[in-house]
C-alpha positions in Angstrom: -23.7 -9.5 -0.7 -20.3 -8.5 0.7 -17.1 -6.6 -0.3 -14.2 -8.7 -1.1 -10.9 -6.9 -0.1 -7.8 -8.6 -1.8 -4.3 -7.6 -0.4 -0.9 -9.2 -0.2 -0.3 -7.5 3.3 -2.8 -7.6 6.0 -2.4 -8.8 9.5 0.2 -9.1 11.2 1.1 -6.2 8.8 4.6 -5.5 7.2 4.0 -2.2 5.9 1.6 0.7 5.4 -0.7 -1.2 3.0 -1.3 -3.9 5.5 -1.7 -1.3 8.5 -4.3 0.6 6.2 -6.2 -2.6 5.3 -6.3 -3.6 8.8 -7.5 -0.4 10.1 -10.3 -0.2 7.4 -11.3 -3.9 8.2 -11.9 -2.9 11.8 -14.5 -0.4 10.9 -16.6 -2.6 8.4 -19.2 -4.9 10.0 -17.7 -8.5 9.5 -21.0 -9.4 7.6 -20.2 -7.1 4.9 -16.6 -7.9 4.3 -14.1 -10.8 3.5 -10.6 -10.2 3.1 -8.4 -12.5 1.1 -4.7 -12.5 1.8 -1.8 -14.9 2.4 -1.5 -13.8 6.0 -2.0 -16.2 9.0 -4.3 -15.0 11.6 -7.7 -16.1 13.3 -9.8 -13.0 12.1 -13.2 -14.4 11.3 -13.7 -12.5 8.2 -10.1 -13.4 6.9 -9.8 -15.9 4.1 -6.2 -17.1 3.8 -5.0 -17.9 0.3 -1.9 -20.0 -0.6 -0.4 -18.8 -3.9 2.3 -21.1 -5.4 5.7 -19.8 -4.7 4.6 -17.1 -2.7 7.7 -17.0 -0.5 9.7 -16.3 -3.5 7.4 -14.3 -5.8 5.3 -12.7 -3.2 2.4 -10.3 -4.6 3.3 -11.4 -8.1 2.4 -14.9 -7.3 -0.9 -13.7 -5.5 -1.6 -11.8 -8.8 -1.3 -15.2 -10.8 -3.3 -16.9 -8.2 -6.3 -14.0 -8.4 -6.3 -14.4 -12.3 -7.1 -18.1 -11.8 -9.3 -18.0 -8.8 -11.2 -14.5 -8.5 -14.4 -15.5 -10.2 -14.6 -18.7 -8.1 -14.2 -16.4 -4.9 -16.8 -14.0 -6.2 -19.4 -16.8 -6.5 -18.3 -18.8 -3.4 -18.6 -15.9 -1.0 -21.3 -13.9 -2.9 -19.2 -11.0 -3.4 -20.9 -7.8 -4.8 -17.9 -5.7 -5.5 -14.2 -6.1 -4.8 -11.4 -4.0 -3.7 -7.7 -4.4 -5.2 -4.7 -3.0 -3.1 -2.4 -1.8 -6.0 1.3 -0.5 -6.5 4.6 -1.9 -5.5 3.7 -4.6 -3.2 0.3 -4.7 -4.3 -1.8 -6.9 -6.9 -2.5 -6.8 -10.7 -5.7 -7.5 -12.2 -5.3 -9.3 -15.5 -9.0 -9.4 -16.7 -12.4 -8.0 -16.2 -14.6 -9.3 -13.6 -18.4 -9.9 -13.4 -18.6 -7.2 -10.3 -17.6 -3.7 -9.8 -13.8 -3.3 -9.2 -12.4 -0.5 -6.8 -8.5 -0.1 -7.0 -6.6 1.4 -4.1 -3.4 3.3 -5.3 -0.8 3.6 -2.6 2.3 4.3 -4.9 3.1 3.3 -8.4 5.7 1.4 -10.2 6.6 4.5 -12.3 7.4 6.2 -9.1 9.5 3.2 -7.9 11.6 2.7 -11.0 12.0 6.4 -11.7 13.1 7.7 -8.2 15.0 4.6 -7.0 17.7 4.5 -9.7 18.8 0.9 -8.8 15.3 -0.3 -9.4 14.9 0.9 -12.9 14.1 -2.5 -14.2 10.8 -2.3 -12.3 9.4 -0.2 -15.1 8.5 -3.7 -16.8 5.7 -3.8 -14.2 4.1 -0.6 -15.4 2.1 -2.1 -18.3 0.4 -4.4 -16.0 -0.4 -1.9 -13.5 -1.9 0.4 -16.1 -4.1 -2.4 -17.3 -5.3 -3.0 -13.8 -6.4 0.6 -13.6 -8.2 0.5 -16.8 -10.0 -2.5 -15.6 -11.3 -0.8 -12.5 -14.6 1.1 -12.0 -13.4 3.4 -9.5 -9.8 4.3 -8.2 -8.9 5.6 -4.9 -5.4 7.3 -4.5 -4.2 7.9 -1.0 -2.3 11.2 -2.2 -2.5 13.8 -4.8 1.0 12.7 -6.0 -0.1 9.3 -7.1 -3.3 10.8 -8.6 -1.3 13.1 -10.8 1.0 10.2 -11.8 -2.0 7.9 -12.9 -3.3 11.1 -14.7 -0.2 12.3 -16.4 1.8 8.8 -17.1 -0.8 6.2 -17.1 -3.5 8.0 -19.0 -6.2 7.6 -16.6 -9.1 10.3 -16.9 -8.8 12.5 -13.9 -12.6 12.2 -13.1 -12.0 8.6 -12.5 -9.5 9.3 -9.7 -10.5 10.1 -6.2 -8.1 11.1 -3.5 -8.7 9.6 0.1 -6.0 10.2 2.5 -5.3 7.5 5.2 -6.9 8.5 8.4 -5.2 8.8 12.0 -6.3 7.4 15.1 -6.8 10.4 17.1 -7.1 8.2 20.3 -3.4 7.2 19.7 -2.0 10.4 17.8 -2.8 13.6 19.3 -1.0 17.0 20.3 0.3 16.9 23.8 -0.6 20.3 25.6 2.6 22.1 26.7 5.1 20.4 24.5 7.7 22.5 23.1 9.5 22.1 19.7 13.0 21.1 19.9 15.3 23.7 17.9 17.3 22.2 14.9 15.6 18.9 15.2 14.6 16.3 12.4 11.9 13.5 13.0 11.8 10.3 11.1 8.6 8.2 11.6 8.2 4.9 9.6 9.7 1.4 8.9 13.4 1.5 9.3 14.7 0.0 6.0 16.2 0.9 2.6 12.8 1.1 1.0 11.6 3.8 3.1 14.9 5.8 2.6 16.1 5.7 6.2 19.6 5.0 5.0 19.6 7.9 2.6 18.4 10.3 5.4 21.3 9.1 7.6 24.0 9.5 4.9 22.6 12.9 4.2 23.0 14.2 7.6 26.7 15.2 7.3 25.5 17.6 4.6 23.0 19.1 7.2 25.4 19.2 9.8 27.9 21.5 7.7 25.0 24.2 7.9 23.5 23.3 11.0 26.0 21.7 13.4 23.6 21.4 16.3 21.0 19.4 14.4 19.7 16.3 16.0 18.0 13.5 14.3 15.4 11.4 15.8 14.0 8.1 14.6 10.8 6.6 15.4 9.9 3.0 14.2 11.0 -0.6 13.7 12.5 -2.3 10.8 15.3 -4.9 9.7 17.9 -2.1 9.3 17.4 -0.8 12.8 20.5 -2.5 14.1 
């Protein structure tokens, strides 16, 4: 009996969710795990799914596919439990399954619609997201902030929420001895596109310069808005 991990972003990954799932999958024996995603790769424990209209509807089309095919996947691959990746870019679970469900919360539609004013319309997804978490047996939040949103705005009991921060590969990221801090410096590390706020950071820089003229901004990352 294996764990079934369902995600819209896996490998090659687009964002943090895909990277997180990929790193987790590398640390679980292949015999104990199946990953179900629309991504194309040759990983032996990956099952590529093909939701209709996925190119246009992305994770929403996958959620519809999941509603119709989840029980079949559970039987076919003898899954003893499943893990659903949730939040903007994640999946919705529309009905109860016959096995325990673990939901991983990276972010919430409440935060997306509240903090990005132009995306207020995304609040329409909140009821589906709330329903997903209420169907789950356990919920993993990758930050205290998302945990608090689920408790305060989604009505999820705090004792059902566990915070597990994403890990860091210390073989790749580690302090370099003798490195000195650069005075008046700012560092942005992440995907360079509007969704991550890189444009907002750059537009805000003139206001910082008014108070700290010698400030320097360093950007580390790739993305469609890099040019």
